[in-house]
N, CA, C and O atoms as a Tripos MOL2 file, in Angstrom:
@<TRIPOS>MOLECULE
protein
  164   163    41     0     0
PROTEIN
NO_CHARGES

@<TRIPOS>ATOM
      1 N           0.6520   -0.9510    0.3890 N.3       1 UNK1
      2 CA          0.0560    0.2970    0.0770 C.3       1 UNK1
      3 C           1.0490    0.5680    0.0170 C.2       1 UNK1
      4 O           1.4740   -0.0110   -0.9830 O.2       1 UNK1
      5 N           1.9310    1.2030    0.5160 N.am      2 UNK2
      6 CA          3.1460    2.1060    0.8530 C.3       2 UNK2
      7 C           3.1760    2.8200   -1.3490 C.2       2 UNK2
      8 O           2.7130    3.5040   -2.2620 O.2       2 UNK2
      9 N           3.6910    2.3070   -1.0730 N.am      3 UNK3
     10 CA          3.5710    1.6830   -2.7780 C.3       3 UNK3
     11 C           2.6470    3.0350   -3.6930 C.2       3 UNK3
     12 O           2.9570    4.1100   -4.2050 O.2       3 UNK3
     13 N           1.8180    2.5060   -3.5800 N.am      4 UNK4
     14 CA          0.4610    3.3390   -3.9310 C.3       4 UNK4
     15 C           0.0650    5.0990   -3.3660 C.2       4 UNK4
     16 O          -0.4920    6.1130   -3.7860 O.2       4 UNK4
     17 N           0.5940    4.7250   -2.4760 N.am      5 UNK5
     18 CA          0.6610    6.3400   -1.6380 C.3       5 UNK5
     19 C           2.1100    7.1340   -2.0620 C.2       5 UNK5
     20 O           2.4480    8.0530   -1.3150 O.2       5 UNK5
     21 N           2.7740    6.8920   -2.9550 N.am      6 UNK6
     22 CA          4.3090    7.4850   -2.8360 C.3       6 UNK6
     23 C           4.4450    7.6900   -4.0200 C.2       6 UNK6
     24 O           5.2730    8.5180   -4.3990 O.2       6 UNK6
     25 N           3.1430    6.5150   -5.4990 N.am      7 UNK7
     26 CA          3.7530    6.4040   -6.5970 C.3       7 UNK7
     27 C           2.4880    7.3790   -7.1190 C.2       7 UNK7
     28 O           2.4190    8.3560   -7.8650 O.2       7 UNK7
     29 N           1.7510    6.7820   -6.5180 N.am      8 UNK8
     30 CA          0.1380    6.9170   -7.4960 C.3       8 UNK8
     31 C          -0.5000    5.2790   -7.7460 C.2       8 UNK8
     32 O          -0.1190    4.1800   -7.3430 O.2       8 UNK8
     33 N          -1.7410    5.7550   -8.6780 N.am      9 UNK9
     34 CA         -1.8430    4.6220   -8.6410 C.3       9 UNK9
     35 C          -1.6790    3.4510  -10.0910 C.2       9 UNK9
     36 O          -1.5100    2.2660  -10.3770 O.2       9 UNK9
     37 N          -1.9480    5.3280  -10.8890 N.am     10 UNK10
     38 CA         -1.8730    4.7990  -12.1010 C.3      10 UNK10
     39 C          -0.3730    3.2280  -12.9140 C.2      10 UNK10
     40 O          -0.5940    2.2280  -13.5980 O.2      10 UNK10
     41 N           0.9380    3.7900  -12.3610 N.am     11 UNK11
     42 CA          1.5880    2.7040  -12.6320 C.3      11 UNK11
     43 C           0.8550    1.2140  -12.6670 C.2      11 UNK11
     44 O           0.6050    0.3910  -13.5480 O.2      11 UNK11
     45 N           0.6190    1.3260  -11.0400 N.am     12 UNK12
     46 CA         -0.1170   -0.3690  -10.9370 C.3      12 UNK12
     47 C          -1.1530   -0.3760  -11.8510 C.2      12 UNK12
     48 O          -1.5450   -1.5390  -11.7500 O.2      12 UNK12
     49 N          -2.0240    0.2880  -12.8770 N.am     13 UNK13
     50 CA         -2.9860    0.4290  -13.7360 C.3      13 UNK13
     51 C          -2.6800   -0.3220  -14.8070 C.2      13 UNK13
     52 O          -3.3610   -1.1730  -15.3790 O.2      13 UNK13
     53 N          -1.1170    0.2380  -15.1220 N.am     14 UNK14
     54 CA         -0.9880    0.2930  -16.2660 C.3      14 UNK14
     55 C          -0.0630   -1.6790  -16.5520 C.2      14 UNK14
     56 O          -0.0520   -2.4950  -17.4740 O.2      14 UNK14
     57 N           0.7570   -1.5810  -14.6630 N.am     15 UNK15
     58 CA          1.3700   -3.6900  -15.0750 C.3      15 UNK15
     59 C          -0.0230   -4.3030  -14.7900 C.2      15 UNK15
     60 O          -0.0350   -5.4890  -14.4600 O.2      15 UNK15
     61 N          -1.1250   -3.6790  -14.8730 N.am     16 UNK16
     62 CA         -2.6640   -4.8550  -15.3290 C.3      16 UNK16
     63 C          -2.7760   -4.8770  -16.4510 C.2      16 UNK16
     64 O          -2.9310   -5.9900  -16.9530 O.2      16 UNK16
     65 N          -2.7480   -3.5480  -17.4500 N.am     17 UNK17
     66 CA         -2.9600   -3.6760  -18.8630 C.3      17 UNK17
     67 C          -2.0980   -4.1420  -19.4050 C.2      17 UNK17
     68 O          -2.3180   -4.4550  -20.5750 O.2      17 UNK17
     69 N          -0.6200   -4.4330  -18.7960 N.am     18 UNK18
     70 CA         -0.2180   -5.3630  -20.3690 C.3      18 UNK18
     71 C           0.2220   -6.0710  -19.0410 C.2      18 UNK18
     72 O           1.4230   -6.3430  -19.0750 O.2      18 UNK18
     73 N          -0.3260   -6.4030  -18.0220 N.am     19 UNK19
     74 CA         -0.3760   -8.2200  -17.6850 C.3      19 UNK19
     75 C          -1.5420   -9.0350  -18.6420 C.2      19 UNK19
     76 O          -1.2740   -9.9730  -19.3920 O.2      19 UNK19
     77 N          -2.5630   -8.5900  -18.4820 N.am     20 UNK20
     78 CA         -3.9230   -8.4960  -19.3660 C.3      20 UNK20
     79 C          -3.3350   -9.0570  -20.8050 C.2      20 UNK20
     80 O          -3.2450  -10.0750  -21.4920 O.2      20 UNK20
     81 N          -3.0010   -7.6510  -20.7620 N.am     21 UNK21
     82 CA         -2.4300   -7.7190  -22.7770 C.3      21 UNK21
     83 C          -1.3780   -9.2750  -23.0970 C.2      21 UNK21
     84 O          -1.6300  -10.1190  -23.9570 O.2      21 UNK21
     85 N          -0.2410   -9.2910  -22.1610 N.am     22 UNK22
     86 CA          0.6350   -9.9150  -22.0830 C.3      22 UNK22
     87 C          -0.7950  -11.9120  -22.4320 C.2      22 UNK22
     88 O          -1.0100  -12.8240  -23.2310 O.2      22 UNK22
     89 N          -1.0630  -11.5640  -21.6160 N.am     23 UNK23
     90 CA         -1.5120  -12.9900  -21.1960 C.3      23 UNK23
     91 C          -2.1640  -13.0680  -22.1830 C.2      23 UNK23
     92 O          -2.0630  -14.1290  -22.7980 O.2      23 UNK23
     93 N          -3.0360  -12.0610  -22.7110 N.am     24 UNK24
     94 CA         -3.7860  -12.6990  -23.9370 C.3      24 UNK24
     95 C          -3.7000  -13.3230  -24.9870 C.2      24 UNK24
     96 O          -4.1820  -14.2430  -25.6480 O.2      24 UNK24
     97 N          -2.5880  -12.1950  -24.9360 N.am     25 UNK25
     98 CA         -2.1430  -12.4890  -26.9370 C.3      25 UNK25
     99 C          -0.7230  -14.0130  -27.2400 C.2      25 UNK25
    100 O          -0.3240  -14.3760  -28.3470 O.2      25 UNK25
    101 N          -0.0550  -14.8720  -25.1950 N.am     26 UNK26
    102 CA          0.3000  -15.7710  -24.6660 C.3      26 UNK26
    103 C          -1.4040  -16.7030  -25.2510 C.2      26 UNK26
    104 O          -1.1410  -17.7560  -25.8310 O.2      26 UNK26
    105 N          -2.0260  -16.5810  -25.2050 N.am     27 UNK27
    106 CA         -3.4020  -17.4900  -25.2850 C.3      27 UNK27
    107 C          -4.4450  -17.6020  -26.2580 C.2      27 UNK27
    108 O          -5.5900  -18.0260  -26.1040 O.2      27 UNK27
    109 N          -3.5680  -16.9140  -27.8480 N.am     28 UNK28
    110 CA         -3.5960  -15.9460  -29.0060 C.3      28 UNK28
    111 C          -3.2240  -16.9400  -29.9910 C.2      28 UNK28
    112 O          -3.7890  -17.4480  -30.9590 O.2      28 UNK28
    113 N          -1.6470  -17.1020  -29.2170 N.am     29 UNK29
    114 CA         -0.6360  -18.0910  -29.9230 C.3      29 UNK29
    115 C          -0.5630  -19.2570  -29.5000 C.2      29 UNK29
    116 O           0.0330  -20.0280  -30.2520 O.2      29 UNK29
    117 N          -1.0210  -19.7460  -28.4010 N.am     30 UNK30
    118 CA         -1.6330  -21.0040  -28.1000 C.3      30 UNK30
    119 C          -0.5470  -21.5280  -27.1940 C.2      30 UNK30
    120 O          -0.4260  -22.7350  -26.9830 O.2      30 UNK30
    121 N           0.6280  -20.1710  -26.3980 N.am     31 UNK31
    122 CA          1.5080  -20.6380  -25.6220 C.3      31 UNK31
    123 C           0.8980  -21.1380  -24.3710 C.2      31 UNK31
    124 O           1.2040  -22.2280  -23.8890 O.2      31 UNK31
    125 N           0.3000  -20.5820  -24.0100 N.am     32 UNK32
    126 CA         -1.1390  -20.9500  -22.6650 C.3      32 UNK32
    127 C          -2.1770  -21.4270  -23.1140 C.2      32 UNK32
    128 O          -2.8270  -20.9370  -24.0370 O.2      32 UNK32
    129 N          -2.4180  -22.3460  -22.5600 N.am     33 UNK33
    130 CA         -3.7400  -22.8660  -22.6220 C.3      33 UNK33
    131 C          -4.6100  -22.8050  -21.7630 C.2      33 UNK33
    132 O          -4.5770  -23.4970  -20.7450 O.2      33 UNK33
    133 N          -5.9390  -21.5950  -22.1550 N.am     34 UNK34
    134 CA         -6.8480  -21.2620  -21.3850 C.3      34 UNK34
    135 C          -7.5920  -22.2240  -19.7430 C.2      34 UNK34
    136 O          -7.6260  -22.1160  -18.5170 O.2      34 UNK34
    137 N          -8.0760  -23.1450  -20.8920 N.am     35 UNK35
    138 CA         -8.2420  -24.8020  -20.0340 C.3      35 UNK35
    139 C          -7.1720  -25.4610  -19.0380 C.2      35 UNK35
    140 O          -7.5490  -26.3540  -18.2790 O.2      35 UNK35
    141 N          -5.8650  -25.0360  -19.0350 N.am     36 UNK36
    142 CA         -5.0430  -26.2300  -18.2060 C.3      36 UNK36
    143 C          -5.2180  -26.4090  -16.4110 C.2      36 UNK36
    144 O          -4.4950  -27.1050  -15.6970 O.2      36 UNK36
    145 N          -6.6620  -25.3680  -15.8650 N.am     37 UNK37
    146 CA         -6.6030  -25.6180  -14.9840 C.3      37 UNK37
    147 C          -7.0960  -26.1780  -14.6160 C.2      37 UNK37
    148 O          -6.9430  -26.4890  -13.4350 O.2      37 UNK37
    149 N          -8.5530  -26.9720  -15.8240 N.am     38 UNK38
    150 CA         -9.2230  -27.8740  -15.6730 C.3      38 UNK38
    151 C          -8.9910  -28.9180  -14.9700 C.2      38 UNK38
    152 O          -9.7980  -29.3310  -14.1380 O.2      38 UNK38
    153 N          -7.6720  -29.5700  -15.2550 N.am     39 UNK39
    154 CA         -7.3780  -30.5850  -15.3470 C.3      39 UNK39
    155 C          -6.6810  -30.9760  -13.3930 C.2      39 UNK39
    156 O          -6.4840  -32.0550  -12.8360 O.2      39 UNK39
    157 N          -6.5020  -29.5440  -12.8970 N.am     40 UNK40
    158 CA         -6.5690  -30.2900  -11.5170 C.3      40 UNK40
    159 C          -7.1520  -30.7990  -10.4650 C.2      40 UNK40
    160 O          -6.6040  -31.1050   -9.4060 O.2      40 UNK40
    161 N          -8.5550  -30.9200  -10.8160 N.am     41 UNK41
    162 CA         -9.2280  -31.5060  -11.0090 C.3      41 UNK41
    163 C          -9.5160  -33.2280   -9.9500 C.2      41 UNK41
    164 O         -10.4380  -33.9880  -10.2460 O.2      41 UNK41
@<TRIPOS>BOND
     1     1     2 1
     2     2     3 1
     3     3     4 2
     4     3     5 am
     5     5     6 1
     6     6     7 1
     7     7     8 2
     8     7     9 am
     9     9    10 1
    10    10    11 1
    11    11    12 2
    12    11    13 am
    13    13    14 1
    14    14    15 1
    15    15    16 2
    16    15    17 am
    17    17    18 1
    18    18    19 1
    19    19    20 2
    20    19    21 am
    21    21    22 1
    22    22    23 1
    23    23    24 2
    24    23    25 am
    25    25    26 1
    26    26    27 1
    27    27    28 2
    28    27    29 am
    29    29    30 1
    30    30    31 1
    31    31    32 2
    32    31    33 am
    33    33    34 1
    34    34    35 1
    35    35    36 2
    36    35    37 am
    37    37    38 1
    38    38    39 1
    39    39    40 2
    40    39    41 am
    41    41    42 1
    42    42    43 1
    43    43    44 2
    44    43    45 am
    45    45    46 1
    46    46    47 1
    47    47    48 2
    48    47    49 am
    49    49    50 1
    50    50    51 1
    51    51    52 2
    52    51    53 am
    53    53    54 1
    54    54    55 1
    55    55    56 2
    56    55    57 am
    57    57    58 1
    58    58    59 1
    59    59    60 2
    60    59    61 am
    61    61    62 1
    62    62    63 1
    63    63    64 2
    64    63    65 am
    65    65    66 1
    66    66    67 1
    67    67    68 2
    68    67    69 am
    69    69    70 1
    70    70    71 1
    71    71    72 2
    72    71    73 am
    73    73    74 1
    74    74    75 1
    75    75    76 2
    76    75    77 am
    77    77    78 1
    78    78    79 1
    79    79    80 2
    80    79    81 am
    81    81    82 1
    82    82    83 1
    83    83    84 2
    84    83    85 am
    85    85    86 1
    86    86    87 1
    87    87    88 2
    88    87    89 am
    89    89    90 1
    90    90    91 1
    91    91    92 2
    92    91    93 am
    93    93    94 1
    94    94    95 1
    95    95    96 2
    96    95    97 am
    97    97    98 1
    98    98    99 1
    99    99   100 2
   100    99   101 am
   101   101   102 1
   102   102   103 1
   103   103   104 2
   104   103   105 am
   105   105   106 1
   106   106   107 1
   107   107   108 2
   108   107   109 am
   109   109   110 1
   110   110   111 1
   111   111   112 2
   112   111   113 am
   113   113   114 1
   114   114   115 1
   115   115   116 2
   116   115   117 am
   117   117   118 1
   118   118   119 1
   119   119   120 2
   120   119   121 am
   121   121   122 1
   122   122   123 1
   123   123   124 2
   124   123   125 am
   125   125   126 1
   126   126   127 1
   127   127   128 2
   128   127   129 am
   129   129   130 1
   130   130   131 1
   131   131   132 2
   132   131   133 am
   133   133   134 1
   134   134   135 1
   135   135   136 2
   136   135   137 am
   137   137   138 1
   138   138   139 1
   139   139   140 2
   140   139   141 am
   141   141   142 1
   142   142   143 1
   143   143   144 2
   144   143   145 am
   145   145   146 1
   146   146   147 1
   147   147   148 2
   148   147   149 am
   149   149   150 1
   150   150   151 1
   151   151   152 2
   152   151   153 am
   153   153   154 1
   154   154   155 1
   155   155   156 2
   156   155   157 am
   157   157   158 1
   158   158   159 1
   159   159   160 2
   160   159   161 am
   161   161   162 1
   162   162   163 1
   163   163   164 2
@<TRIPOS>SUBSTRUCTURE
     1 UNK1         2 RESIDUE 1 A UNK
     2 UNK2         6 RESIDUE 1 A UNK
     3 UNK3        10 RESIDUE 1 A UNK
     4 UNK4        14 RESIDUE 1 A UNK
     5 UNK5        18 RESIDUE 1 A UNK
     6 UNK6        22 RESIDUE 1 A UNK
     7 UNK7        26 RESIDUE 1 A UNK
     8 UNK8        30 RESIDUE 1 A UNK
     9 UNK9        34 RESIDUE 1 A UNK
    10 UNK10       38 RESIDUE 1 A UNK
    11 UNK11       42 RESIDUE 1 A UNK
    12 UNK12       46 RESIDUE 1 A UNK
    13 UNK13       50 RESIDUE 1 A UNK
    14 UNK14       54 RESIDUE 1 A UNK
    15 UNK15       58 RESIDUE 1 A UNK
    16 UNK16       62 RESIDUE 1 A UNK
    17 UNK17       66 RESIDUE 1 A UNK
    18 UNK18       70 RESIDUE 1 A UNK
    19 UNK19       74 RESIDUE 1 A UNK
    20 UNK20       78 RESIDUE 1 A UNK
    21 UNK21       82 RESIDUE 1 A UNK
    22 UNK22       86 RESIDUE 1 A UNK
    23 UNK23       90 RESIDUE 1 A UNK
    24 UNK24       94 RESIDUE 1 A UNK
    25 UNK25       98 RESIDUE 1 A UNK
    26 UNK26      102 RESIDUE 1 A UNK
    27 UNK27      106 RESIDUE 1 A UNK
    28 UNK28      110 RESIDUE 1 A UNK
    29 UNK29      114 RESIDUE 1 A UNK
    30 UNK30      118 RESIDUE 1 A UNK
    31 UNK31      122 RESIDUE 1 A UNK
    32 UNK32      126 RESIDUE 1 A UNK
    33 UNK33      130 RESIDUE 1 A UNK
    34 UNK34      134 RESIDUE 1 A UNK
    35 UNK35      138 RESIDUE 1 A UNK
    36 UNK36      142 RESIDUE 1 A UNK
    37 UNK37      146 RESIDUE 1 A UNK
    38 UNK38      150 RESIDUE 1 A UNK
    39 UNK39      154 RESIDUE 1 A UNK
    40 UNK40      158 RESIDUE 1 A UNK
    41 UNK41      162 RESIDUE 1 A UNK
């Protein structure tokens, strides 16, 4: 929480957006399997 009070909320938002874009790109390229967690049951 100290990071947000000293740096602001925008770096956290940018990090989450970039992480989301990278995840979607990896799923789209077939590197990540979106159903991989289902086999753990």
